[in-house]
MARRODO-551621 format. One line per 4 residues: number of its first residue (from 1); their letters; for each residue x, y, z of C-alpha. Coordinates in Angstrom, 3 decimals. Layout:
BEGIN
NUM	A	X Y Z; ... $
END
This chain:
BEGIN
1	XXXX	3.873 3.597 53.447; 3.155 7.309 53.820; 5.632 8.129 50.924; 3.754 5.554 48.837 $
5	XXXX	0.466 7.008 49.858; 1.837 10.441 49.056; 3.035 9.404 45.555; -0.283 7.672 44.939 $
9	XXXX	-2.154 10.872 45.871; 0.194 13.073 43.614; -0.567 10.653 40.814; -4.097 11.062 41.262 $
13	XXXX	-4.127 14.803 41.765; -4.277 17.333 38.792; -0.708 18.258 39.598; 0.687 15.212 37.879 $
17	XXXX	-1.166 15.483 34.684; 1.282 17.705 32.891; 4.395 15.402 33.788; 2.277 12.178 32.837 $
21	XXXX	1.460 13.918 29.474; 5.268 14.517 28.759; 6.220 10.902 29.669; 3.455 9.506 27.409 $
25	XXXX	4.484 11.684 24.527; 8.262 10.659 24.995; 7.172 7.062 25.005; 5.171 7.274 22.062 $
29	XXXX	7.983 8.851 20.041; 10.362 6.119 21.030; 7.994 3.455 19.864; 7.247 5.446 16.550 $
33	XXXX	10.758 5.746 15.805; 10.907 1.960 15.513; 7.533 1.202 14.091; 5.009 3.687 12.797 $
37	XXXX	1.866 3.744 10.563; 0.973 6.432 7.962; -2.384 6.916 6.413; -2.708 8.484 2.948 $
41	XXXX	-6.279 9.692 2.505; -5.869 11.197 -0.759; -7.790 9.748 -3.881; -4.812 9.186 -5.855 $
45	XXXX	-2.492 7.875 -3.053; -0.077 10.832 -3.782; 2.077 10.264 -0.657; 2.398 6.543 -0.849 $
49	XXXX	4.683 4.253 -2.867; 3.053 2.069 -5.338; 3.322 -1.620 -5.481; 5.548 -1.306 -8.483 $
53	XXXX	8.028 1.075 -6.763; 8.227 -1.197 -3.616; 8.933 -4.377 -5.688; 11.401 -2.613 -7.707 $
57	XXXX	13.620 -1.634 -4.694; 12.869 -4.716 -2.561; 14.595 -6.995 -4.962; 17.832 -5.107 -5.533 $
61	XXXX	20.754 -7.405 -5.498; 23.509 -4.886 -5.363; 23.641 -1.673 -3.295; 21.774 1.326 -4.875 $
65	XXXX	23.109 4.724 -3.988; 20.989 7.855 -4.156; 22.846 11.260 -4.155; 20.659 14.309 -3.621 $
69	XXXX	22.045 17.588 -4.781; 19.427 20.267 -3.570; 20.114 23.687 -2.651; 19.164 24.995 0.924 $
73	XXXX	16.708 27.615 1.793; 14.717 27.332 -1.377; 11.718 29.693 -1.842; 8.086 28.334 -2.117 $
77	XXXX	6.934 26.275 -4.005; 10.550 24.772 -4.517; 10.939 24.266 -0.653; 7.894 21.973 -0.834 $
81	XXXX	9.620 19.962 -3.687; 12.770 19.528 -1.608; 10.818 18.220 1.404; 8.870 15.834 -0.797 $
85	XXXX	12.182 14.506 -2.194; 13.231 13.729 1.258; 9.917 12.181 2.201; 9.545 9.965 -0.930 $
89	XXXX	13.321 8.840 -0.703; 12.696 7.789 3.122; 9.609 5.699 1.947; 11.923 3.918 -0.738 $
93	XXXX	14.505 3.297 1.856; 11.876 1.671 4.183; 10.573 -0.525 1.342; 14.086 -1.417 0.195 $
97	XXXX	15.023 -3.393 3.251; 18.728 -2.854 2.634; 20.678 -2.276 -0.555; 19.410 1.323 -0.628 $
101	XXXX	21.119 4.386 0.757; 20.489 8.244 0.380; 23.302 10.881 0.798; 22.319 14.526 0.860 $
105	XXXX	24.821 17.145 -0.061; 25.458 20.553 1.234; 25.305 22.680 -1.918; 26.867 25.710 -0.370 $
109	XXXX	30.226 23.733 -0.519; 32.233 24.530 -3.622; 33.470 20.877 -3.628; 29.805 19.554 -3.776 $
113	XXXX	28.907 21.933 -6.407; 31.985 20.577 -8.600; 30.884 16.983 -7.741; 27.256 17.796 -9.108 $
117	XXXX	28.561 19.269 -12.151; 30.745 16.135 -12.606; 27.660 14.038 -12.739; 26.140 16.429 -15.386 $
121	XXXX	23.763 18.357 -13.217; 22.992 22.018 -13.951; 21.768 24.808 -11.973; 18.196 25.934 -12.704 $
125	XXXX	17.083 29.407 -12.398; 14.236 29.957 -9.898; 12.169 32.996 -8.836; 12.037 34.313 -5.307 $
129	XXXX	10.383 37.119 -3.563; 12.738 38.744 -0.915; 12.542 42.086 0.855; 9.200 42.894 -1.198 $
133	XXXX	11.310 42.332 -4.526; 11.191 39.819 -7.079; 14.541 38.224 -8.065; 16.100 35.138 -9.375 $
137	XXXX	18.812 32.861 -8.077; 20.438 29.717 -9.396; 19.962 26.397 -7.489; 20.927 22.746 -7.912 $
141	XXXX	17.711 20.415 -7.866; 18.863 16.994 -8.987; 19.285 13.477 -7.974; 22.030 10.924 -9.123 $
145	XXXX	21.496 7.253 -8.983; 24.491 4.811 -8.859; 24.259 1.125 -9.375; 27.177 -1.300 -9.868 $
149	XXXX	28.988 0.705 -12.596; 25.850 2.394 -14.081; 24.770 5.990 -13.356; 21.492 7.694 -13.917 $
153	XXXX	20.446 11.294 -13.132; 17.336 13.126 -12.735; 17.883 16.906 -13.114; 15.860 20.031 -12.871 $
157	XXXX	13.421 18.545 -10.337; 11.168 21.708 -9.968; 7.963 19.885 -9.403; 6.881 16.804 -7.405 $
161	XXXX	4.275 15.781 -9.988; 5.157 12.434 -11.243; 8.461 12.141 -9.225; 7.777 8.685 -8.006 $
165	XXXX	7.299 7.519 -11.573; 10.636 9.220 -12.661; 12.514 7.590 -9.817; 11.097 4.066 -10.194 $
169	XXXX	11.599 3.915 -14.015; 15.194 5.409 -13.475; 16.009 2.584 -11.061; 14.329 0.012 -13.391 $
173	XXXX	16.495 1.223 -16.317; 19.723 1.218 -14.344; 19.110 -2.241 -12.917; 17.928 -3.877 -16.153 $
177	XXXX	20.994 -2.371 -18.106; 23.056 -4.121 -15.538; 21.355 -7.509 -15.615; 18.083 -8.288 -17.166 $
181	XXXX	17.481 -10.951 -14.622; 18.232 -8.938 -11.505; 15.311 -9.048 -9.054; 13.598 -12.141 -10.331 $
185	XXXX	11.860 -14.239 -7.661; 12.092 -17.383 -9.661; 14.123 -18.899 -12.444; 13.389 -18.940 -16.189 $
189	XXXX	12.557 -22.297 -17.706; 13.276 -23.240 -21.411; 11.569 -26.270 -22.785; 12.199 -27.773 -26.222 $
193	XXXX	8.976 -29.688 -27.337; 10.252 -32.164 -30.058; 8.224 -35.348 -30.736; 10.734 -38.198 -31.379 $
197	XXXX	8.399 -39.796 -33.961; 9.210 -36.660 -36.390; 12.537 -37.954 -37.011; 11.118 -40.770 -39.243 $
201	XXXX	10.198 -38.188 -41.757; 13.682 -36.948 -42.644; 12.871 -33.182 -42.310; 15.857 -31.133 -43.450 $
205	XXXX	17.663 -29.855 -40.366; 15.751 -31.882 -37.843; 18.894 -33.668 -36.626; 20.500 -30.304 -35.789 $
209	XXXX	17.800 -29.088 -33.487; 18.923 -30.626 -30.120; 22.524 -29.319 -30.894; 21.591 -25.814 -31.906 $
213	XXXX	19.143 -25.476 -29.033; 21.726 -26.810 -26.532; 24.414 -24.462 -27.821; 22.355 -21.336 -27.661 $
217	XXXX	21.016 -22.293 -24.235; 24.567 -22.558 -22.804; 25.694 -19.305 -24.418; 22.642 -17.416 -23.146 $
221	XXXX	22.509 -19.035 -19.541; 26.165 -18.187 -19.140; 25.484 -14.616 -19.975; 22.691 -14.418 -17.451 $
225	XXXX	24.563 -16.074 -14.631; 22.986 -19.496 -14.747; 19.413 -18.412 -14.066; 17.918 -20.427 -16.920 $
229	XXXX	16.779 -24.090 -16.740; 16.642 -26.238 -19.777; 14.541 -29.435 -20.456; 13.834 -31.509 -23.791 $
233	XXXX	10.515 -33.134 -23.937; 9.049 -35.481 -26.205; 5.251 -35.225 -25.910; 2.936 -38.014 -26.557 $
237	XXXX	0.460 -37.959 -29.343; -2.544 -37.325 -26.902; -0.694 -34.416 -25.245; -0.145 -32.438 -28.484 $
241	XXXX	-3.425 -30.687 -28.612; -3.111 -29.507 -24.983; 0.280 -28.222 -25.716; -0.710 -26.472 -28.787 $
245	XXXX	-3.626 -24.740 -26.991; -1.466 -23.562 -24.146; 1.550 -22.371 -25.880; 0.611 -21.913 -29.652 $
249	XXXX	3.492 -24.200 -30.641; 3.353 -26.159 -34.092; 1.291 -29.344 -34.322; 2.213 -31.944 -37.090 $
253	XXXX	-0.249 -34.693 -38.072; 0.202 -37.549 -40.411; -1.553 -40.904 -41.543; -0.195 -44.062 -39.727 $
257	XXXX	-0.004 -47.357 -41.477; -3.087 -48.599 -40.046; -5.163 -45.474 -41.146; -5.100 -43.727 -37.817 $
261	XXXX	-3.881 -40.077 -37.419; -0.659 -39.441 -35.633; 0.308 -36.205 -34.021; 3.610 -34.540 -33.158 $
265	XXXX	4.740 -31.124 -31.890; 7.898 -28.880 -32.398; 8.369 -25.742 -30.451; 10.632 -23.786 -28.074 $
269	XXXX	9.126 -22.133 -25.034; 10.507 -19.887 -22.517; 8.585 -19.485 -19.088; 8.680 -17.257 -16.108 $
273	XXXX	5.762 -17.767 -13.823; 2.646 -17.307 -15.672; 4.280 -15.519 -18.554; 5.946 -17.247 -21.497 $
277	XXXX	7.255 -16.547 -24.962; 7.239 -18.932 -28.089; 10.640 -18.684 -29.769; 10.461 -19.197 -33.633 $
281	XXXX	11.138 -22.733 -34.348; 8.967 -24.650 -36.786; 8.889 -26.949 -39.749; 7.967 -25.244 -42.931 $
285	XXXX	6.811 -26.485 -46.326; 9.431 -25.081 -48.985; 9.756 -25.776 -52.699; 11.813 -28.845 -52.332 $
289	XXXX	10.104 -30.184 -49.279; 9.774 -29.600 -45.314; 12.569 -28.064 -43.451; 13.212 -26.767 -40.022 $
293	XXXX	13.176 -23.041 -39.700; 14.681 -20.815 -36.983; 18.034 -22.525 -36.347; 20.048 -19.845 -38.137 $
297	XXXX	20.055 -17.130 -35.385; 18.611 -19.282 -32.310; 20.832 -17.660 -29.851; 19.837 -14.197 -30.754 $
301	XXXX	16.194 -15.121 -30.802; 16.615 -16.751 -27.337; 18.266 -13.638 -25.926; 15.709 -11.284 -27.419 $
305	XXXX	12.928 -13.471 -25.965; 14.455 -13.337 -22.545; 14.818 -9.607 -22.601; 11.221 -9.242 -23.700 $
309	XXXX	10.248 -11.691 -20.937; 12.111 -10.022 -18.041; 13.512 -6.702 -18.888; 12.009 -3.513 -17.688 $
313	XXXX	12.754 -1.770 -20.877; 10.832 -3.039 -23.798; 11.173 -3.007 -27.619; 7.971 -1.995 -29.449 $
317	XXXX	7.339 -3.053 -33.046; 6.192 -0.113 -35.135; 4.603 -0.921 -38.579; 5.881 1.326 -41.344 $
321	XXXX	4.971 -0.059 -44.620; 1.329 1.178 -45.030; 1.690 4.977 -45.031; 1.718 5.317 -41.156 $
325	XXXX	3.054 8.381 -39.521; 6.834 8.239 -39.926; 9.029 7.711 -36.790; 11.700 10.132 -37.735 $
329	XXXX	9.392 13.096 -38.742; 9.014 15.757 -35.966; 7.049 18.099 -38.257; 4.217 15.830 -39.209 $
333	XXXX	5.056 12.463 -37.992; 5.286 10.380 -34.842; 8.782 11.366 -33.679; 7.392 13.188 -30.627 $
337	XXXX	5.549 10.108 -29.627; 8.661 7.937 -29.895; 10.601 10.448 -27.823; 7.858 10.802 -25.207 $
341	XXXX	8.087 7.078 -24.453; 11.931 6.577 -25.050; 12.629 6.405 -21.265; 10.913 2.801 -21.206 $
345	XXXX	10.427 1.876 -24.858; 12.246 1.831 -28.097; 10.448 1.737 -31.285; 11.624 -0.764 -34.129 $
349	XXXX	10.207 -0.155 -37.515; 8.653 -3.275 -38.883; 7.741 -4.049 -42.464; 5.012 -6.735 -42.094 $
353	XXXX	5.178 -7.818 -45.689; 8.781 -9.087 -45.428; 9.244 -10.179 -41.826; 7.219 -11.611 -39.060 $
357	XXXX	6.782 -9.941 -35.763; 10.217 -10.271 -33.723; 10.584 -12.485 -30.664; 10.448 -10.602 -27.569 $
361	XXXX	8.201 -7.878 -28.729; 5.195 -7.584 -26.648; 3.304 -4.712 -28.337; 2.849 -3.761 -31.934 $
365	XXXX	1.781 -0.221 -32.927; -0.068 0.812 -36.122; -0.385 4.462 -36.316; -2.442 5.837 -38.986 $
369	XXXX	-2.326 3.284 -41.875; -3.477 4.459 -45.230; -3.038 1.519 -47.597; -4.397 -2.129 -47.675 $
373	XXXX	-2.972 -4.838 -45.628; -2.274 -8.253 -47.281; -3.801 -11.443 -46.144; -0.372 -12.677 -44.763 $
377	XXXX	-0.031 -9.454 -42.823; -3.322 -9.641 -41.241; -2.724 -13.208 -40.324; 0.482 -12.315 -38.469 $
381	XXXX	-1.317 -9.658 -36.459; -4.267 -12.084 -35.745; -1.765 -14.828 -34.389; 0.382 -12.376 -32.476 $
385	XXXX	-2.781 -11.087 -30.655; -4.009 -14.756 -30.081; -0.697 -15.679 -28.600; -0.988 -12.954 -25.775 $
389	XXXX	0.402 -10.016 -27.553; -0.939 -6.374 -27.513; -1.913 -4.502 -30.639; -2.071 -0.689 -30.418 $
393	XXXX	-4.162 0.771 -33.317; -4.784 4.417 -34.310; -7.046 4.357 -37.107; -8.283 7.644 -38.966 $
397	XXXX	-11.760 7.614 -40.488; -10.403 9.405 -43.502; -7.338 9.721 -45.698; -6.672 13.498 -45.861 $
401	XXXX	-5.144 14.169 -49.313; -3.573 17.649 -49.492; -4.156 19.648 -52.760; -1.239 20.389 -54.946 $
405	XXXX	-0.427 23.071 -57.405; -0.419 26.827 -57.170; -3.932 27.282 -55.604; -3.251 24.414 -52.970 $
409	XXXX	-3.038 27.054 -50.067; -6.534 28.197 -50.792; -8.151 24.661 -51.078; -9.400 22.310 -48.616 $
413	XXXX	-8.059 18.689 -48.395; -9.804 15.871 -49.916; -11.038 13.409 -47.332; -11.208 9.905 -48.701 $
417	XXXX	-12.750 7.064 -46.453; -9.968 5.029 -45.249; -10.002 1.143 -46.004; -6.947 -0.823 -44.878 $
421	XXXX	-8.345 -4.365 -44.480; -7.846 -4.081 -40.608; -11.825 -3.814 -40.616; -11.818 -7.645 -41.166 $
425	XXXX	-9.818 -8.266 -38.044; -11.767 -5.657 -35.970; -15.190 -7.277 -37.164; -14.162 -10.617 -35.938 $
429	XXXX	-13.138 -9.361 -32.568; -16.457 -7.472 -32.292; -15.266 -3.966 -33.154; -16.172 -1.467 -35.987 $
433	XXXX	-14.480 1.774 -36.801; -16.703 4.178 -38.940; -15.845 6.485 -41.633; -17.084 9.696 -40.219 $
437	XXXX	-15.641 12.471 -38.049; -17.075 13.087 -34.554; -17.816 16.752 -33.699; -18.537 17.763 -30.092 $
441	XXXX	-19.923 21.004 -28.541; -17.624 20.362 -25.577; -14.360 21.099 -27.535; -11.326 23.291 -27.568 $
445	XXXX	-12.234 26.909 -27.572; -10.006 29.995 -28.242; -10.503 33.630 -28.337; -9.505 35.362 -31.684 $
449	XXXX	-8.867 39.127 -31.971; -10.705 39.362 -35.211; -13.465 36.714 -34.894; -13.919 36.560 -31.081 $
453	XXXX	-14.694 33.137 -29.531; -13.903 30.144 -31.861; -15.137 26.629 -31.065; -13.118 23.827 -32.746 $
457	XXXX	-15.680 21.309 -32.830; -13.419 18.685 -34.457; -11.195 18.976 -31.397; -13.090 17.232 -28.616 $
461	XXXX	-12.242 18.123 -25.026; -12.684 15.081 -22.837; -13.437 15.689 -19.179; -13.369 13.347 -16.380 $
465	XXXX	-16.828 12.150 -16.945; -15.871 11.195 -20.536; -12.910 9.139 -19.348; -12.987 5.818 -17.409 $
469	XXXX	-12.358 6.832 -13.880; -11.320 3.245 -12.725; -9.004 2.068 -15.374; -5.236 2.821 -14.771 $
473	XXXX	-4.867 4.215 -18.324; -7.354 7.173 -17.788; -7.588 7.363 -14.097; -6.984 10.873 -12.596 $
477	XXXX	-6.943 12.361 -16.045; -9.011 15.105 -17.299; -9.144 17.735 -20.197; -7.711 15.093 -22.729 $
481	XXXX	-7.810 16.585 -26.229; -8.812 14.259 -29.468; -8.366 15.697 -32.914; -10.072 14.719 -36.094 $
485	XXXX	-11.446 11.513 -34.373; -13.978 9.022 -35.627; -16.179 6.661 -33.550; -15.790 2.979 -32.504 $
489	XXXX	-18.630 0.622 -32.123; -17.975 -2.105 -29.539; -21.353 -3.530 -29.105; -20.484 -6.954 -30.629 $
493	XXXX	-17.254 -7.251 -28.511; -19.423 -7.017 -25.275; -20.925 -10.249 -26.213; -17.605 -12.162 -25.950 $
497	XXXX	-17.817 -13.662 -22.522; -14.041 -14.194 -22.556; -13.028 -10.648 -23.173; -13.542 -7.343 -21.244 $
501	XXXX	-14.363 -4.189 -23.131; -13.427 -0.724 -21.421; -14.377 2.416 -23.218; -11.378 4.451 -22.242 $
505	XXXX	-12.592 7.811 -23.923; -15.938 9.077 -25.227; -17.503 12.194 -26.535; -19.987 14.097 -24.674 $
509	XXXX	-23.709 13.680 -25.278; -23.621 16.859 -27.194; -21.821 15.293 -30.243; -22.606 14.335 -33.883 $
513	XXXX	-20.883 13.045 -36.845; -20.198 14.174 -40.463; -19.204 11.645 -43.225; -19.390 13.902 -46.365 $
517	XXXX	-18.791 17.564 -47.505; -16.337 17.900 -44.728; -14.822 21.300 -43.955; -12.555 21.478 -40.870 $
521	XXXX	-12.708 25.186 -40.045; -14.207 26.813 -36.940; -15.637 29.438 -39.100; -17.456 27.016 -41.336 $
525	XXXX	-18.852 24.793 -38.604; -21.732 25.249 -36.203; -23.506 23.091 -33.889; -26.836 21.326 -35.253 $
529	XXXX	-29.992 23.149 -34.440; -31.691 19.756 -33.943; -30.259 18.341 -30.647; -32.077 15.170 -30.969 $
533	XXXX	-29.338 14.126 -33.489; -26.593 14.528 -30.855; -25.441 11.742 -28.602; -22.126 10.237 -27.141 $
537	XXXX	-19.754 8.288 -29.292; -16.935 5.952 -28.051; -13.570 7.248 -29.375; -11.125 4.844 -27.741 $
541	XXXX	-11.776 1.268 -26.669; -9.636 -1.370 -25.121; -10.527 -5.120 -25.357; -8.499 -7.625 -23.520 $
545	XXXX	-9.119 -11.352 -22.973; -9.217 -14.374 -25.244; -10.298 -13.977 -29.036; -11.222 -16.303 -31.936 $
549	XXXX	-8.954 -16.196 -34.939; -10.229 -14.241 -37.880; -8.848 -17.074 -40.162; -9.853 -20.717 -40.437 $
553	XXXX	-6.271 -21.695 -41.275; -2.906 -20.129 -42.253; -2.855 -18.379 -45.823; -1.652 -20.644 -48.399 $
557	XXXX	1.961 -20.046 -49.577; 2.713 -19.925 -53.358; 5.261 -22.605 -54.461; 5.055 -24.668 -51.326 $
561	XXXX	5.715 -28.482 -52.078; 3.111 -31.013 -51.463; 3.444 -34.114 -49.375; 0.581 -36.418 -49.239 $
565	XXXX	-0.623 -37.435 -45.730; 1.535 -34.888 -43.926; 0.196 -31.620 -42.424; 2.338 -29.082 -40.455 $
569	XXXX	0.364 -26.201 -38.961; 1.093 -23.510 -36.344; -2.389 -22.029 -36.716; -4.055 -20.856 -33.546 $
573	XXXX	-7.848 -20.906 -33.790; -8.480 -19.448 -30.209; -6.188 -17.470 -27.807; -3.771 -19.392 -25.969 $
577	XXXX	-3.312 -16.650 -23.507; -5.068 -13.170 -22.966; -4.311 -10.498 -25.573; -4.913 -6.812 -25.520 $
581	XXXX	-6.306 -4.767 -28.259; -6.257 -0.866 -28.060; -8.170 1.084 -30.833; -8.307 4.878 -30.913 $
585	XXXX	-10.293 6.370 -33.711; -7.600 8.828 -34.688; -3.876 9.012 -35.102; -3.565 12.812 -34.809 $
589	XXXX	-3.187 12.525 -30.999; 0.254 11.132 -31.620; 1.133 13.919 -34.133; 3.067 17.289 -33.261 $
593	XXXX	-0.270 19.059 -33.630; -1.085 17.751 -29.978; 1.888 16.091 -28.793; 5.433 17.805 -27.999 $
597	XXXX	8.499 15.948 -27.010; 8.728 15.734 -23.111; 5.083 16.896 -22.799; 3.121 16.528 -19.646 $
601	XXXX	-0.238 17.446 -21.090; -3.112 15.058 -20.293; -3.091 13.559 -23.870; 0.674 12.862 -23.616 $
605	XXXX	-0.047 10.996 -20.123; -2.983 9.053 -21.673; -0.619 7.790 -24.352; 2.070 6.926 -22.131 $
609	XXXX	-0.275 5.053 -19.837; -1.748 3.177 -22.705; 1.594 1.979 -23.797; 2.553 0.972 -20.318 $
613	XXXX	-0.741 -0.940 -19.784; -0.288 -2.910 -23.032; 3.228 -3.969 -22.009; 1.960 -5.229 -18.685 $
617	XXXX	3.053 -2.318 -16.591; -0.251 -0.965 -15.336; 1.350 0.023 -11.905; 3.297 2.684 -13.699 $
621	XXXX	0.173 4.485 -14.840; -1.042 5.076 -11.329; 2.471 6.610 -10.486; 2.514 8.946 -13.516 $
625	XXXX	-0.767 10.510 -12.747; -0.619 10.866 -9.000; -1.917 14.254 -7.882; -3.154 15.212 -11.484 $
629	XXXX	-6.844 14.718 -10.999; -8.581 17.590 -12.597; -12.090 18.496 -11.920; -13.030 20.840 -14.676 $
633	XXXX	-16.430 22.776 -15.143; -18.948 20.556 -16.815; -21.300 23.435 -17.408; -19.996 26.511 -18.930 $
637	XXXX	-22.933 28.528 -20.100; -26.691 29.216 -19.222; -28.625 30.310 -16.135; -26.715 27.853 -13.831 $
641	XXXX	-23.362 29.386 -14.677; -24.615 32.926 -13.874; -26.182 31.674 -10.754; -22.851 30.153 -9.468 $
645	XXXX	-21.045 33.194 -10.682; -23.080 35.584 -8.511; -23.193 33.089 -5.692; -19.467 32.999 -5.447 $
649	XXXX	-19.347 36.772 -5.656; -22.195 37.861 -3.355; -23.684 34.627 -1.934; -20.633 33.531 0.184 $
653	XXXX	-20.294 36.839 1.897; -23.821 37.014 2.920; -23.785 33.460 4.272; -20.745 34.647 6.363 $
657	XXXX	-22.541 37.590 7.606; -25.770 35.757 8.329; -23.880 33.017 10.223; -22.012 35.550 12.054 $
661	XXXX	-25.302 37.341 13.122; -26.827 34.103 14.314; -23.787 33.205 16.274; -24.188 36.669 18.034 $
665	XXXX	-27.769 36.231 18.827; -26.996 32.701 20.089; -24.305 33.848 22.324; -26.565 36.765 23.648 $
669	XXXX	-29.378 34.315 24.301; -27.093 32.080 26.205; -25.809 34.855 28.454; -29.374 35.934 29.165 $
673	XXXX	-30.340 32.468 30.259; -27.354 32.127 32.584; -28.129 35.559 34.164; -31.862 34.648 34.758 $
677	XXXX	-30.892 31.345 36.200; -28.132 32.557 38.695; -28.948 36.291 39.218; -32.185 37.545 37.684 $
681	XXXX	-32.403 40.671 39.652; -28.937 42.095 38.437; -29.732 45.524 37.292; -26.512 45.860 35.107 $
685	XXXX	-28.103 43.402 32.781; -31.873 44.017 32.824; -31.955 47.667 33.975; -34.186 46.705 36.770 $
689	XXXX	-33.853 47.357 40.525; -30.859 45.946 42.148; -31.538 42.831 44.203; -31.799 43.212 47.928 $
693	XXXX	-28.660 42.426 50.122; -28.641 39.011 51.602; -27.930 38.397 55.257; -25.105 35.663 56.021 $
697	XXXX	-27.799 33.296 57.048; -29.611 33.785 53.848; -32.504 35.909 55.209; -33.173 39.363 53.582 $
701	X	-32.909 42.465 55.743 $
END
């Protein structure tokens, strides 16, 4: 009992505090090694994996290996990059729950250096300060991903900016190239809707539908390891309107013998969860009668639709028959734009006058059109949007025609208002793109040796307060440059209760417009003296939701045969699923004047984010812009700027001095209070007479 009492007394005494603290720390570390919590308090969640990254690695069906080739003892800031790589890969490994392994190689070993070079990694030259001297050294800073028989590499990782995006997209590419259906939580469903009553009309090719669809299904299902379910449905007459509204498949109507109207449907639909694709299969009215169209390459269309539905790399249709910026031109065209997004998207040129929008395409890009769209082309765009597609428009207010001849160098371009026919579609959707340039006092500014400060008013510089801070496309971005941009009026679109309008980019309140006598030269432009004419203009707008068609019916086709009492129509009057319409009032943001291949400038990130969002990959936007939040100065001139300048130079030093003096006075006052309380007669502090000596019993002598 005495020993127990002694132990308890020791526990209660201060002597045990140190030992108890050590025991608690050891126990906490043991618990934390098994389960721990992390809190990321950064605004952009820079040190946490996004939902898309977790889902990408969590659903791996085969082992994914990560080989890290980073040299040791890297100088700052590269040492921080090396540590960030280790930290972020550990987050991936925790999220993967298996099928994910990391291997770090000692790059001082010649064998490991040879292995890195075998994977195609190259040393990068970095600068370091050693013994007060600036020198250079070569270092390996790369990652290799292996999955099945596929290999991806990330070389020259000299910054942690956007690293999670690069890793996740690399994993997505390598997985999707192995199997487009890898990682799916459900099965793909293929449904043929074919009303049996339609067989009575003797359509050419109608009897071949079942065999053609079955053959295409078996071939494609074998390719994708039996992950597709197939069903053939003969809908009743009363079910046809609901199917047409839901999927946008073709409806056929006719007059029965008793005078009533009969309804049938024909369509092939591919579904995965809430997403679907309608595969082109319909009855068309040809010169010699009705016939089934879409059976010729049904297997190819089915495979393309599956890739568009489930693949992590997407095809983007790029309209090219109306004077748009050419994809192959790196000097004045959109080659840099295509290269910028080539890691996730492949641009396929599309002539809308000759062919429909291909199956499997989720997004159509129209970049700087200059000629009129036909009625049929507009109809194809309209129906694509109403069936859940995404349309990305870059519309210039003017067509700048360069002068020709010997004096062309000394002449200004002729600015002709741009009319393409797309105005009709936009008007129906509640948007209007004006024919005037927007100039902004908050613009790109440069210093010239001859002319001094030059303000390029036709190049608005958009800061954080001019970009939607909550939307994934523009979140965390700032200092985005627009060039030769117009304005967009979205007031009518806001009245559509089924659609959401987001102004992604707008000018500052110090902006004005010009629609005639245009001269784009910083030497010839000046801000208006009357500031009352200045206001903010919307430069880029996103409308997403359901739309009303701009057409009452499909355009009539010349030479079509007539058949009394029979009507076949695939027209969608109202959206079957939500679509997305992105409209920027300039195409110059995709040109080499602002965009370079591989650029990480804010305008490049803005375009990449927009394309990701239109293709249903909004999570990638947040990954790409992590840690890139830019807080620029909104006020750059005037008395406020001078006050802030001198406050930073002198004011902060004065504040430190005053605070230090106050602390000194407070401490002195505190010492005096303590002395007066416990020893008021101490002459060493007060300069007074020493206190009389005290007797042991407390009485003075």
